[in-house]
C-alpha positions in Angstrom: 0.0 0.1 -0.2 2.2 2.2 1.3 0.5 4.3 -0.3 -0.1 5.1 -4.2 -3.1 2.3 -4.7 -5.5 4.5 -3.8 -6.1 5.9 -7.1 -6.3 2.2 -8.4 -9.2 1.6 -5.5 -11.0 4.3 -6.4 -10.3 3.4 -10.7 -11.8 -0.4 -9.4 -14.9 0.8 -7.3 -17.9 -0.7 -8.6 -16.2 -3.5 -10.7 -14.8 -5.3 -7.4 -14.7 -5.0 -3.7 -11.1 -4.2 -3.0 -8.9 -4.6 0.1 -5.9 -3.5 0.4 -3.0 -3.6 3.5 0.5 -2.3 4.4 2.7 -4.8 3.7 5.0 -5.8 6.7 7.9 -3.3 7.6 5.7 0.1 8.1 3.2 1.0 10.8 0.8 0.3 11.2 1.6 -3.1 10.3 3.9 -5.2 11.7 7.6 -3.8 11.7 9.0 -7.0 12.3 10.9 -9.4 9.9 11.5 -11.4 8.3 11.3 -9.5 5.0 11.3 -12.6 2.4 9.3 -13.5 -0.2 7.9 -16.2 1.2 6.8 -14.2 4.7 5.1 -11.5 2.6 3.0 -14.6 0.6 2.2 -15.9 4.4 1.0 -12.3 5.2 -0.8 -11.8 1.7 -3.1 -15.5 3.0 -3.3 -13.8 6.3 -5.0 -11.0 5.0 -7.2 -12.9 3.3 -8.1 -15.4 6.3 -9.0 -12.3 8.1 -11.2 -10.6 5.5 -13.0 -14.3 5.0 -12.2 -14.6 1.4 -11.8 -18.1 1.1 -11.0 -17.1 -2.7 -10.4 -13.8 -4.3 -9.0 -12.1 -7.6 -5.5 -10.7 -6.7 -4.6 -7.6 -8.3 -0.5 -6.6 -8.2 1.4 -3.7 -9.4 5.2 -3.6 -10.4 6.8 -5.6 -6.9 3.0 -6.2 -6.2 2.7 -8.3 -9.5 5.6 -10.3 -8.7 4.5 -11.1 -5.4 1.0 -12.5 -6.5 2.8 -14.5 -8.8 4.1 -15.8 -5.9 1.0 -16.5 -4.2 -0.7 -18.0 -7.1 2.3 -20.6 -7.1 2.4 -20.9 -3.2 -1.5 -20.7 -3.0 -3.2 -21.4 -6.3 -6.2 -22.4 -4.2 -7.1 -19.2 -2.9 -6.9 -17.1 -6.3 -10.2 -16.6 -8.5 -8.0 -14.9 -11.1 -4.7 -13.0 -11.4 -4.0 -9.6 -12.6 -0.5 -8.2 -12.9 0.1 -4.7 -13.9 3.5 -3.9 -15.2 5.1 -6.3 -13.0 8.5 -7.8 -12.7 9.1 -10.6 -14.5 9.3 -14.3 -13.8 12.1 -15.4 -15.9 15.9 -14.8 -15.3 16.5 -11.4 -13.3 12.8 -10.5 -14.3 14.0 -7.3 -15.9 15.6 -5.9 -12.8 19.2 -5.5 -14.8 17.6 -3.0 -17.2 14.9 -1.3 -14.8 17.4 1.1 -13.3 19.6 1.8 -16.7 16.4 2.4 -18.5 14.9 4.6 -16.2 18.3 7.2 -15.9 18.6 7.3 -19.8 17.6 10.5 -19.9 18.6 12.2 -16.8 20.8 14.6 -16.8 24.4 14.3 -15.5 23.9 16.0 -12.6 20.8 14.0 -11.8 22.5 10.9 -12.7 25.7 11.2 -10.3 23.0 12.3 -7.6 20.8 9.2 -8.3 23.8 7.1 -8.4 24.6 8.6 -4.7 21.5 7.7 -3.4 21.3 4.5 -4.6 24.2 3.2 -3.2 23.1 5.0 0.3 19.9 2.7 -0.4 21.8 -0.4 -0.9 24.0 0.1 2.0 20.4 0.7 4.0 21.5 4.3 5.6 19.4 6.4 3.1 16.9 8.7 4.9 13.0 8.9 3.8 14.0 12.4 2.6 17.0 10.8 0.6 15.0 8.2 -1.1 11.7 10.9 -2.2 14.5 12.5 -3.2 15.6 9.8 -5.4 12.2 8.7 -6.6 11.2 12.5 -7.3 14.1 12.7 -10.0 13.2 9.4 -11.3 9.5 9.6 -11.2 9.0 11.0 -14.8 11.0 8.5 -16.7 9.1 5.8 -15.4 5.8 6.8 -18.1 5.7 6.9 -21.6 5.7 10.4 -22.4 8.0 12.0 -19.0 6.9 15.6 -20.1 3.5 14.4 -19.2 3.5 12.4 -15.9 1.5 13.2 -13.2 2.5 14.6 -10.0 4.1 12.1 -7.8 1.9 10.3 -5.6 2.7 10.0 -1.9 5.2 7.2 -0.8 6.5 5.5 2.2 9.5 3.3 1.5 10.1 -0.1 3.2 13.5 0.2 5.6 13.8 -3.4 4.6 13.4 -3.5 0.8 17.1 -4.5 0.1 15.8 -7.9 2.3 13.0 -8.4 0.2 15.1 -8.3 -2.8 17.9 -10.4 -1.9 15.1 -13.0 -1.3 13.3 -11.8 -5.0 16.9 -12.8 -6.8 17.5 -16.3 -4.4 13.8 -17.4 -5.7 15.1 -16.0 -9.1 18.1 -18.6 -8.8 15.9 -21.5 -8.0 13.0 -20.9 -11.0 10.5 -20.5 -8.4 7.9 -18.9 -10.6 9.2 -20.4 -13.7 8.9 -23.7 -12.5 5.7 -23.1 -10.5 4.0 -20.7 -13.1 2.8 -23.5 -16.0 0.6 -25.4 -13.7 -1.8 -22.3 -12.7 -5.3 -23.2 -14.2 -6.7 -19.6 -12.7 -7.4 -16.9 -15.6 -4.6 -14.5 -15.4 -4.5 -11.1 -17.1 -0.9 -9.8 -17.5 -0.7 -6.0 -18.8 2.8 -4.2 -19.6 3.4 -0.6 -20.6 5.1 -0.6 -24.2 7.7 1.8 -22.7 7.8 0.3 -19.1 11.4 0.7 -17.5 11.0 -2.8 -17.2 11.5 -4.2 -20.7 8.4 -5.6 -22.2 10.0 -8.5 -23.5 10.1 -9.4 -20.0 5.7 -9.6 -19.5 6.0 -11.4 -23.1 8.3 -14.1 -21.2 6.1 -14.2 -18.3 2.9 -14.5 -19.6 4.1 -17.3 -22.0 4.6 -19.6 -19.1 1.1 -19.7 -18.1 -1.6 -21.5 -20.3 -4.5 -19.3 -19.5 -2.7 -16.1 -19.5 -3.7 -13.1 -21.8 -0.8 -10.4 -22.7 -2.3 -7.0 -23.1 0.7 -4.3 -24.3 0.1 -0.7 -23.2 0.7 1.3 -26.3 2.8 3.9 -25.9 2.6 3.9 -22.2 4.7 3.2 -19.3 4.9 1.5 -15.6 1.6 3.2 -13.8 -1.4 2.0 -16.6 -4.2 3.4 -14.1 -2.6 7.2 -14.2 -1.3 7.4 -17.6 -4.8 6.2 -19.4 -7.7 6.3 -16.5 -10.0 3.8 -17.1 -7.9 1.5 -18.8 -7.3 -1.0 -15.6 -11.0 -0.9 -15.0 -12.2 -2.1 -18.3 -9.7 -4.9 -18.2 -10.9 -6.1 -14.8 -14.8 -5.6 -16.0 -13.9 -7.9 -18.8 -12.5 -10.5 -16.6 -14.6 -10.4 -13.1 
């Protein structure tokens, strides 16, 4: 949540009943770890249990889309279906190596140097909230198909445990968890990905190809934030599914 998904929940209002939760690491959720992928999956199941929802559609964006796929592999019985919005991919490194360079490709030398400095602080766990927000503000326009038309950045709070989660994601890539597990999924799946997303579109193509029930929609001319770049786009997709 933390919190940029309110506008997505508003877009889906009247189509589905949505529930959002704060992932562990930030109040009012649990502050303590562990922060690995498996614990995040268990937390999502705990939310479903607390809501009394035996099965649900799971909608995830970016890392949330990647987490949704892990949930689908670990607990396929809890899903009615899944929507992955410009998610980190399921094969090899999922596009992580390309993400940073793509975001920084059009930065000025000054901004590039500052982002590299802030990123190094983050990797060491030394970046303050203000420094993480500063880096996001610099990069924000370049998540969009047309950086000059990027909307104002929503409120964000950053997980201090993010590096630990990324390490767990990399471990699962090495083990091939999603690559081995997704082909057995039989629930309906929609994967949509921006044609100009900083996560290469080929990652969505490779991910969708793993799942026999998956439909892939390439969002022409758009980037990483489908409901912000084209309001109503995600609503129309979900309306056609549920």
